[in-house]
C-alpha positions in Angstrom: 58.1 99.1 67.0 57.0 98.9 63.3 53.6 99.8 61.7 53.2 98.9 57.9 50.2 100.3 56.1 49.2 98.4 52.9 46.4 99.5 50.6 45.5 98.1 47.1 45.0 101.6 45.7 47.5 104.5 44.9 46.1 106.8 47.5 45.3 106.5 51.1 42.0 106.8 52.7 41.0 110.4 53.8 40.9 109.1 57.5 44.4 107.6 57.4 45.9 110.2 59.7 43.2 110.1 62.1 43.3 106.4 62.2 47.0 106.1 62.6 46.9 108.7 65.5 44.1 106.9 67.1 46.1 103.5 66.9 49.1 105.3 68.5 47.2 106.7 71.1 46.1 103.2 72.1 49.6 101.8 72.4 50.5 101.3 76.1 54.3 101.5 75.9 55.2 105.2 77.1 59.0 104.1 76.9 58.9 103.5 73.0 62.4 104.5 71.7 61.8 104.0 67.8 58.7 103.9 65.7 58.7 103.2 61.9 55.6 103.7 59.9 55.6 102.2 56.3 53.2 103.8 54.1 52.3 103.4 50.3 53.0 106.3 48.1 50.4 109.1 48.3 48.7 110.6 45.2 50.2 114.0 45.2 47.1 115.5 43.7 45.3 114.7 47.1 47.2 116.4 49.8 47.0 114.3 52.9 47.2 116.8 55.8 46.9 116.9 59.3 50.3 114.9 59.9 50.5 117.3 63.1 47.9 114.9 64.7 50.5 112.1 64.9 53.1 114.6 66.2 50.5 115.6 69.0 50.3 112.1 70.1 53.8 111.4 69.9 54.8 114.3 72.0 52.2 113.7 74.6 52.5 109.9 75.0 55.8 108.9 73.8 58.3 111.4 75.4 61.1 109.0 75.4 60.8 108.6 71.6 64.2 108.9 69.9 63.3 108.2 66.5 60.2 108.3 64.3 60.5 107.1 60.7 58.1 107.4 57.8 59.1 104.9 55.1 57.5 105.7 51.8 57.2 102.9 49.0 60.7 102.3 47.4 59.5 102.9 43.9 58.2 106.2 44.6 60.3 108.8 42.9 60.1 112.4 41.8 57.9 115.2 42.6 55.0 113.5 44.3 57.7 111.7 46.8 59.2 115.2 47.6 55.6 116.6 48.1 54.8 114.1 50.7 58.2 114.4 52.2 57.5 118.3 52.4 54.0 117.7 53.9 55.2 115.4 56.8 58.3 117.7 57.7 55.9 120.9 57.6 53.4 119.3 59.9 55.8 117.5 62.2 58.1 120.7 62.4 58.7 120.3 66.0 59.8 116.6 65.8 62.0 117.4 62.9 63.7 120.4 64.8 64.2 117.9 67.8 66.3 115.6 65.3 64.0 112.6 65.7 61.9 112.8 62.5 63.2 110.8 59.3 61.2 110.5 56.2 62.6 108.0 53.7 
């Protein structure tokens, strides 16, 4: 399953993580094997935290998940991109340690 998030602005709304976690929580398929989430580049000056909320839903609802992929915009490069990767990996450490998390 793929979820692509698109915005006309260079930053995500403050409730992005909460909204995405809520959407994932509403999905009926507990046997989901792969989930890809495409998101626009995040403005590095506004730290988007709480990625762990997505991790909580994934761990509680999708026990058979084998791969969780966050795909950042292709043209995003440099320090902002690296910061976002660090935030996601830090907040979703358990999924990263299980080897199912990928940030591209």
